[in-house]
Every structure is written in structure tokens, then in C-alpha cells.
N, CA, C and O atoms as a GROMACS GRO file, in nm:
protein
  268
    1MET      N    1  -1.907   6.866   8.663
    1MET     CA    2  -1.817   6.759   8.699
    1MET      C    3  -1.895   6.630   8.724
    1MET      O    4  -1.853   6.523   8.679
    2ARG      N    5  -2.004   6.639   8.794
    2ARG     CA    6  -2.081   6.519   8.826
    2ARG      C    7  -2.128   6.448   8.700
    2ARG      O    8  -2.122   6.325   8.692
    3GLU      N    9  -2.174   6.526   8.602
    3GLU     CA   10  -2.222   6.467   8.476
    3GLU      C   11  -2.108   6.398   8.401
    3GLU      O   12  -2.125   6.285   8.354
    4SER      N   13  -1.993   6.463   8.390
    4SER     CA   14  -1.878   6.404   8.323
    4SER      C   15  -1.834   6.276   8.392
    4SER      O   16  -1.803   6.176   8.328
    5TYR      N   17  -1.830   6.280   8.524
    5TYR     CA   18  -1.788   6.165   8.601
    5TYR      C   19  -1.887   6.050   8.584
    5TYR      O   20  -1.846   5.934   8.571
    6ALA      N   21  -2.016   6.081   8.583
    6ALA     CA   22  -2.118   5.978   8.566
    6ALA      C   23  -2.109   5.912   8.428
    6ALA      O   24  -2.141   5.794   8.412
    7LYS      N   25  -2.065   5.988   8.329
    7LYS     CA   26  -2.049   5.935   8.194
    7LYS      C   27  -1.920   5.856   8.177
    7LYS      O   28  -1.896   5.797   8.072
    8GLY      N   29  -1.836   5.855   8.280
    8GLY     CA   30  -1.709   5.783   8.273
    8GLY      C   31  -1.601   5.861   8.201
    8GLY      O   32  -1.504   5.802   8.153
    9GLU      N   33  -1.616   5.992   8.193
    9GLU     CA   34  -1.515   6.075   8.126
    9GLU      C   35  -1.408   6.118   8.226
    9GLU      O   36  -1.436   6.138   8.344
   10ARG      N   37  -1.287   6.130   8.177
   10ARG     CA   38  -1.178   6.179   8.262
   10ARG      C   39  -1.203   6.327   8.289
   10ARG      O   40  -1.243   6.402   8.201
   11THR      N   41  -1.179   6.367   8.413
   11THR     CA   42  -1.207   6.504   8.455
   11THR      C   43  -1.085   6.561   8.526
   11THR      O   44  -1.022   6.493   8.607
   12VAL      N   45  -1.053   6.687   8.494
   12VAL     CA   46  -0.941   6.756   8.558
   12VAL      C   47  -0.995   6.883   8.623
   12VAL      O   48  -1.068   6.959   8.560
   13ILE      N   49  -0.959   6.905   8.748
   13ILE     CA   50  -0.996   7.026   8.820
   13ILE      C   51  -0.868   7.094   8.864
   13ILE      O   52  -0.785   7.033   8.931
   14PHE      N   53  -0.850   7.220   8.825
   14PHE     CA   54  -0.734   7.297   8.865
   14PHE      C   55  -0.770   7.382   8.986
   14PHE      O   56  -0.872   7.450   8.988
   15LEU      N   57  -0.684   7.377   9.088
   15LEU     CA   58  -0.706   7.450   9.212
   15LEU      C   59  -0.584   7.538   9.240
   15LEU      O   60  -0.473   7.503   9.200
   16PRO      N   61  -0.603   7.651   9.309
   16PRO     CA   62  -0.492   7.744   9.328
   16PRO      C   63  -0.385   7.699   9.428
   16PRO      O   64  -0.269   7.740   9.417
   17THR      N   65  -0.421   7.614   9.525
   17THR     CA   66  -0.323   7.572   9.625
   17THR      C   67  -0.332   7.421   9.652
   17THR      O   68  -0.435   7.358   9.627
   18LYS      N   69  -0.222   7.367   9.702
   18LYS     CA   70  -0.218   7.225   9.737
   18LYS      C   71  -0.314   7.196   9.852
   18LYS      O   72  -0.382   7.093   9.852
   19ASN      N   73  -0.321   7.286   9.951
   19ASN     CA   74  -0.411   7.264  10.065
   19ASN      C   75  -0.556   7.257  10.021
   19ASN      O   76  -0.632   7.174  10.071
   20LEU      N   77  -0.596   7.343   9.928
   20LEU     CA   78  -0.733   7.339   9.877
   20LEU      C   79  -0.758   7.210   9.801
   20LEU      O   80  -0.866   7.152   9.811
   21ALA      N   81  -0.660   7.165   9.724
   21ALA     CA   82  -0.671   7.039   9.650
   21ALA      C   83  -0.685   6.922   9.747
   21ALA      O   84  -0.766   6.832   9.723
   22LEU      N   85  -0.607   6.921   9.855
   22LEU     CA   86  -0.616   6.814   9.954
   22LEU      C   87  -0.753   6.816  10.023
   22LEU      O   88  -0.811   6.710  10.049
   23HIS      N   89  -0.804   6.935  10.051
   23HIS     CA   90  -0.936   6.948  10.113
   23HIS      C   91  -1.044   6.891  10.020
   23HIS      O   92  -1.131   6.816  10.065
   24LEU      N   93  -1.038   6.925   9.893
   24LEU     CA   94  -1.134   6.872   9.796
   24LEU      C   95  -1.119   6.721   9.781
   24LEU      O   96  -1.218   6.649   9.769
   25MET      N   97  -0.996   6.674   9.781
   25MET     CA   98  -0.971   6.531   9.769
   25MET      C   99  -1.037   6.456   9.885
   25MET      O  100  -1.097   6.350   9.865
   26ASN      N  101  -1.025   6.509  10.005
   26ASN     CA  102  -1.089   6.447  10.122
   26ASN      C  103  -1.241   6.454  10.112
   26ASN      O  104  -1.310   6.360  10.150
   27ALA      N  105  -1.293   6.565  10.060
   27ALA     CA  106  -1.438   6.580  10.045
   27ALA      C  107  -1.494   6.482   9.943
   27ALA      O  108  -1.610   6.442   9.952
   28LEU      N  109  -1.413   6.443   9.846
   28LEU     CA  110  -1.458   6.352   9.740
   28LEU      C  111  -1.425   6.207   9.771
   28LEU      O  112  -1.433   6.122   9.683
   29SER      N  113  -1.388   6.178   9.893
   29SER     CA  114  -1.346   6.043   9.929
   29SER      C  115  -1.458   5.940   9.914
   29SER      O  116  -1.430   5.820   9.908
   30GLY      N  117  -1.583   5.984   9.907
   30GLY     CA  118  -1.693   5.891   9.891
   30GLY      C  119  -1.714   5.845   9.747
   30GLY      O  120  -1.799   5.759   9.722
   31PHE      N  121  -1.641   5.901   9.653
   31PHE     CA  122  -1.653   5.861   9.513
   31PHE      C  123  -1.603   5.719   9.496
   31PHE      O  124  -1.526   5.669   9.578
   32ARG      N  125  -1.646   5.654   9.389
   32ARG     CA  126  -1.609   5.514   9.368
   32ARG      C  127  -1.460   5.496   9.341
   32ARG      O  128  -1.406   5.389   9.368
   33THR      N  129  -1.394   5.599   9.289
   33THR     CA  130  -1.249   5.591   9.267
   33THR      C  131  -1.181   5.708   9.336
   33THR      O  132  -1.236   5.818   9.346
   34LYS      N  133  -1.062   5.684   9.383
   34LYS     CA  134  -0.985   5.787   9.452
   34LYS      C  135  -0.932   5.888   9.351
   34LYS      O  136  -0.874   5.850   9.250
   35PRO      N  137  -0.953   6.018   9.377
   35PRO     CA  138  -0.896   6.119   9.288
   35PRO      C  139  -0.743   6.116   9.292
   35PRO      O  140  -0.684   6.077   9.392
   36LEU      N  141  -0.682   6.156   9.183
   36LEU     CA  142  -0.535   6.166   9.177
   36LEU      C  143  -0.498   6.312   9.196
   36LEU      O  144  -0.570   6.401   9.151
   37LEU      N  145  -0.387   6.338   9.263
   37LEU     CA  146  -0.344   6.474   9.294
   37LEU      C  147  -0.207   6.502   9.233
   37LEU      O  148  -0.112   6.426   9.255
   38VAL      N  149  -0.197   6.611   9.158
   38VAL     CA  150  -0.071   6.655   9.100
   38VAL      C  151  -0.044   6.796   9.151
   38VAL      O  152  -0.129   6.885   9.140
   39HIS      N  153   0.076   6.817   9.207
   39HIS     CA  154   0.115   6.949   9.257
   39HIS      C  155   0.263   6.971   9.236
   39HIS      O  156   0.336   6.878   9.200
   40GLY      N  157   0.308   7.090   9.257
   40GLY     CA  158   0.446   7.128   9.230
   40GLY      C  159   0.551   7.062   9.318
   40GLY      O  160   0.670   7.067   9.287
   41GLY      N  161   0.509   7.000   9.428
   41GLY     CA  162   0.604   6.938   9.519
   41GLY      C  163   0.641   6.794   9.482
   41GLY      O  164   0.718   6.730   9.554
   42LEU      N  165   0.587   6.743   9.373
   42LEU     CA  166   0.616   6.606   9.331
   42LEU      C  167   0.751   6.598   9.259
   42LEU      O  168   0.793   6.692   9.192
   43THR      N  169   0.816   6.484   9.275
   43THR     CA  170   0.936   6.460   9.196
   43THR      C  171   0.893   6.422   9.054
   43THR      O  172   0.776   6.393   9.031
   44LYS      N  173   0.987   6.423   8.960
   44LYS     CA  174   0.955   6.385   8.822
   44LYS      C  175   0.902   6.242   8.817
   44LYS      O  176   0.810   6.212   8.742
   45LYS      N  177   0.961   6.154   8.899
   45LYS     CA  178   0.918   6.014   8.901
   45LYS      C  179   0.775   6.002   8.953
   45LYS      O  180   0.694   5.930   8.896
   46GLN      N  181   0.743   6.073   9.062
   46GLN     CA  182   0.608   6.070   9.117
   46GLN      C  183   0.507   6.124   9.015
   46GLN      O  184   0.399   6.067   8.995
   47TYR      N  185   0.543   6.235   8.952
   47TYR     CA  186   0.455   6.296   8.851
   47TYR      C  187   0.429   6.198   8.737
   47TYR      O  188   0.314   6.179   8.695
   48ARG      N  189   0.534   6.136   8.688
   48ARG     CA  190   0.521   6.040   8.578
   48ARG      C  191   0.431   5.922   8.617
   48ARG      O  192   0.347   5.880   8.538
   49GLU      N  193   0.448   5.870   8.738
   49GLU     CA  194   0.366   5.758   8.785
   49GLU      C  195   0.218   5.796   8.792
   49GLU      O  196   0.132   5.717   8.753
   50ILE      N  197   0.189   5.915   8.840
   50ILE     CA  198   0.050   5.961   8.848
   50ILE      C  199  -0.008   5.978   8.708
   50ILE      O  200  -0.123   5.941   8.684
   51MET      N  201   0.069   6.034   8.617
   51MET     CA  202   0.020   6.055   8.481
   51MET      C  203  -0.005   5.921   8.410
   51MET      O  204  -0.103   5.906   8.337
   52VAL      N  205   0.083   5.825   8.431
   52VAL     CA  206   0.063   5.692   8.371
   52VAL      C  207  -0.065   5.630   8.428
   52VAL      O  208  -0.145   5.574   8.354
   53GLU      N  209  -0.082   5.640   8.559
   53GLU     CA  210  -0.203   5.586   8.621
   53GLU      C  211  -0.328   5.657   8.567
   53GLU      O  212  -0.428   5.592   8.538
   54HIS      N  213  -0.322   5.789   8.554
   54HIS     CA  214  -0.437   5.865   8.502
   54HIS      C  215  -0.475   5.821   8.361
   54HIS      O  216  -0.593   5.812   8.328
   55HIS      N  217  -0.376   5.795   8.278
   55HIS     CA  218  -0.404   5.760   8.139
   55HIS      C  219  -0.435   5.612   8.118
   55HIS      O  220  -0.492   5.575   8.015
   56THR      N  221  -0.400   5.527   8.214
   56THR     CA  222  -0.423   5.384   8.194
   56THR      C  223  -0.541   5.327   8.272
   56THR      O  224  -0.592   5.221   8.238
   57ARG      N  225  -0.585   5.396   8.376
   57ARG     CA  226  -0.699   5.346   8.452
   57ARG      C  227  -0.825   5.352   8.368
   57ARG      O  228  -0.847   5.448   8.294
   58LYS      N  229  -0.906   5.249   8.380
   58LYS     CA  230  -1.028   5.242   8.302
   58LYS      C  231  -1.148   5.300   8.377
   58LYS      O  232  -1.257   5.313   8.320
   59ASP      N  233  -1.130   5.333   8.503
   59ASP     CA  234  -1.243   5.378   8.585
   59ASP      C  235  -1.254   5.530   8.593
   59ASP      O  236  -1.299   5.584   8.695
   60ALA      N  237  -1.214   5.599   8.489
   60ALA     CA  238  -1.230   5.745   8.476
   60ALA      C  239  -1.182   5.822   8.599
   60ALA      O  240  -1.263   5.877   8.674
   61PRO      N  241  -1.052   5.825   8.619
   61PRO     CA  242  -1.002   5.895   8.737
   61PRO      C  243  -1.023   6.046   8.730
   61PRO      O  244  -1.021   6.107   8.622
   62LEU      N  245  -1.042   6.104   8.844
   62LEU     CA  246  -1.053   6.248   8.860
   62LEU      C  247  -0.914   6.299   8.894
   62LEU      O  248  -0.851   6.247   8.986
   63LEU      N  249  -0.865   6.398   8.823
   63LEU     CA  250  -0.733   6.453   8.846
   63LEU      C  251  -0.748   6.592   8.906
   63LEU      O  252  -0.812   6.679   8.847
   64LEU      N  253  -0.689   6.613   9.023
   64LEU     CA  254  -0.684   6.744   9.087
   64LEU      C  255  -0.543   6.798   9.067
   64LEU      O  256  -0.445   6.728   9.096
   65ALA      N  257  -0.532   6.920   9.020
   65ALA     CA  258  -0.400   6.976   8.988
   65ALA      C  259  -0.387   7.118   9.041
   65ALA      O  260  -0.484   7.194   9.046
   66THR      N  261  -0.263   7.153   9.078
   66THR     CA  262  -0.232   7.290   9.119
   66THR      C  263  -0.125   7.344   9.023
   66THR      O  264  -0.055   7.266   8.958
   67PRO      N  265  -0.113   7.476   9.016
   67PRO     CA  266  -0.010   7.531   8.925
   67PRO      C  267   0.132   7.499   8.968
   67PRO      O  268   0.227   7.539   8.902
   0.00000   0.00000   0.00000
């Protein structure tokens, strides 16, 4: 992940639970860009907004996702 992020590549990490994803998101708070979080509790509108942001940001966002 570190190598991909350093190269400016988009990175997706799948985690089994929302709580684990939130924990990782907090642990990665020192990164230059805030990770994006996608989980099953989002509305369609929230999901769409996050996906648009993920695909349009130029600073290689990190996407954390749960099933």
C-alpha cells in the first residue's frame, strides 16, 4: 500500500467491519490526504458522492471499503 500511495496510485483496502475501517482511517490520519470510507450504512446519495470524489480527486485518494 505504501508503495502504491507513494506513486500516486489509487488504492482500495477492503475490511470486514465498519469499526475496523474506522480504526484504520484514524490510524492513517497522518497521510497527506484523508482516506474515503464506503460501508453498507451509506445512502445511495452518500455512496455516489464518495465515488465521484474518489474518481475526480487528483491526489490519489485511499478508499476503505466494507462488504
